[in-house]
C-alpha positions in Angstrom: 49.7 98.8 10.6 52.9 98.6 8.0 56.0 96.3 9.4 59.2 96.6 8.0 61.2 93.5 8.9 65.5 94.2 8.5 68.6 92.1 9.8 71.3 90.6 8.0 71.0 88.2 5.2 69.9 84.5 6.4 68.7 86.4 9.8 65.5 85.0 8.7 63.3 88.2 7.3 62.0 86.4 4.7 60.5 83.1 6.8 59.4 84.9 9.6 58.1 88.0 7.8 55.8 85.6 6.2 54.9 83.9 9.4 54.0 87.2 11.2 52.2 88.3 8.4 50.1 85.4 8.2 49.4 86.1 12.2 48.5 89.6 11.8 46.2 88.8 8.7 48.3 91.0 6.4 50.0 90.8 2.9 54.1 90.1 2.9 56.5 91.4 0.0 60.1 90.5 0.2 61.6 93.3 -1.1 64.1 91.2 -3.3 61.5 89.8 -5.1 59.9 93.1 -5.6 63.3 94.6 -6.9 63.8 92.0 -9.3 60.3 91.9 -10.6 60.5 96.0 -10.5 63.8 95.9 -12.7 63.4 92.7 -14.8 66.5 91.0 -13.4 67.9 88.9 -10.6 69.5 90.9 -7.8 73.2 89.9 -8.5 73.1 91.0 -12.2 71.1 94.5 -11.3 74.2 95.1 -8.8 76.7 94.4 -11.4 75.7 97.6 -12.7 76.9 99.8 -10.5 80.1 100.6 -9.2 79.5 101.1 -5.4 77.1 99.6 -3.2 76.3 103.3 -2.5 74.8 104.1 -6.0 72.9 100.1 -6.4 71.0 101.1 -3.0 70.2 104.5 -4.3 68.6 103.1 -7.6 67.2 99.8 -6.3 65.2 101.8 -3.7 62.9 102.9 -6.8 61.7 99.5 -6.5 61.1 100.2 -2.8 59.4 103.2 -3.2 57.0 101.7 -6.1 56.1 99.4 -3.8 55.2 102.1 -0.8 52.9 103.6 -3.3 50.7 100.5 -3.7 47.9 100.4 -1.7 47.9 97.1 -0.5 51.2 98.0 1.0 49.6 100.5 3.4 48.5 97.4 5.6 51.8 95.2 5.1 55.1 93.2 6.6 57.9 94.6 4.1 61.0 92.7 4.3 64.1 94.8 3.7 67.6 94.0 2.5 70.5 93.7 5.3 71.0 97.4 4.3 67.6 98.3 4.6 68.5 101.3 6.8 71.2 103.1 4.9 70.9 105.3 1.9 68.2 105.7 -0.3 65.7 103.2 1.5 66.7 104.5 4.8 64.8 107.8 3.1 62.1 105.7 1.6 61.4 104.1 5.2 61.3 107.4 7.2 58.7 108.5 4.8 56.7 105.8 5.0 54.3 105.0 8.2 55.4 102.3 9.9 57.6 100.2 12.6 60.7 99.0 11.9 61.9 95.7 13.3 65.7 94.7 13.0 65.9 91.1 13.7 69.2 89.5 15.4 70.6 86.6 16.2 73.8 84.4 17.2 75.8 84.1 14.5 76.4 80.5 14.6 72.7 80.1 14.5 72.8 82.6 11.3 75.4 79.5 9.6 72.8 76.9 10.1 70.6 78.5 7.7 73.1 80.0 4.9 71.3 79.5 1.9 73.2 80.1 -1.9 72.0 81.2 -4.9 73.2 81.5 -8.4 73.6 84.4 -10.4 70.0 84.5 -11.7 68.5 83.7 -7.9 68.3 80.0 -8.4 68.7 78.1 -5.0 72.0 76.1 -5.3 72.2 72.8 -3.2 75.8 73.4 -1.1 77.7 71.2 1.6 80.0 73.5 3.2 83.4 71.8 4.4 84.9 72.5 8.0 87.1 75.0 6.8 84.0 76.6 4.4 82.1 77.2 7.7 84.9 78.9 9.2 85.3 81.2 6.9 81.3 82.1 6.4 81.1 82.6 10.3 84.0 85.3 9.9 82.3 86.8 7.0 78.9 87.0 9.0 80.4 88.7 12.0 82.2 91.1 9.8 78.4 91.5 8.4 77.4 92.1 12.2 79.6 94.7 13.0 78.9 96.7 9.9 75.4 96.3 9.3 74.3 96.3 12.9 75.6 99.4 13.4 72.7 100.6 11.3 70.1 98.7 12.9 70.1 101.0 16.0 68.0 103.2 13.9 65.2 100.6 14.6 62.4 100.8 16.6 62.9 97.6 18.0 65.9 95.0 18.0 64.5 91.6 18.8 66.5 88.8 19.9 65.2 85.2 18.3 68.3 83.1 19.0 66.8 79.5 19.9 63.4 80.3 18.9 61.9 78.4 16.1 60.3 80.5 13.3 56.9 80.3 15.3 57.7 81.5 18.1 59.9 84.1 16.7 56.8 85.7 14.4 54.7 86.1 18.0 57.5 87.6 19.3 57.9 90.2 16.4 53.9 90.4 16.3 53.6 90.9 19.9 56.3 93.5 20.2 55.2 95.9 17.2 51.7 96.0 18.5 52.8 97.2 22.2 55.1 99.7 20.6 53.7 103.2 21.6 52.2 105.6 18.7 54.8 107.9 19.1 57.8 105.3 18.7 55.9 104.6 15.0 55.5 107.7 13.8 59.6 107.7 13.1 62.4 107.2 14.0 63.1 109.9 16.5 60.4 108.7 18.8 61.9 106.5 20.2 63.2 102.4 20.4 63.3 99.5 22.5 65.6 96.4 22.6 63.9 93.4 23.4 67.4 91.3 23.9 70.8 91.9 21.9 71.8 89.5 19.7 73.8 89.4 16.2 72.5 89.5 12.6 74.2 87.6 9.9 75.6 87.2 6.6 73.8 86.4 3.4 74.8 84.2 0.6 71.7 85.2 -1.2 73.3 87.8 -4.0 70.9 90.0 -1.2 70.9 93.5 -1.6 73.9 94.8 0.1 
């Protein structure tokens, strides 16, 4: 099984995806990391070469296509960027044989997990003021609205609100394993909703 995880930044795709992969005995790939390796530069520096998010996605999708051609990815868990079901990413995912899961959570929970990176993808330690938290919470809610519409294309939307990493990973694994085979064969096969939460915004220089 090839399992794709999407959702807005800081919803937990990488952390939960790694745990899901361990539970299923599969390799895990973070597409942000794969993109930086493929292009030999950081996500933010790569983004700066393009005038629009659309043009960036068309180029960055080459890294996903490259990953999907690798034998070790045929049975794996892959964390997509927030826009993983848009543009070039979406076309690549549609051509693959896999299950797509959109992780959703409450914006306040996502705010607690917010992380910051510099232009070279180095982690930055930062404490937010009360005012900054309000501003970022507003941005998270905007991302929920903007990206959330695309997550209706996923086979599954799984609400992880109130769950720790282990519980969230088990919920994802169990849902993906029972998904009807016809649903996993393509986006037209059907989808299920295990709770409707809301994803949030990443302050990582994550793929738009």
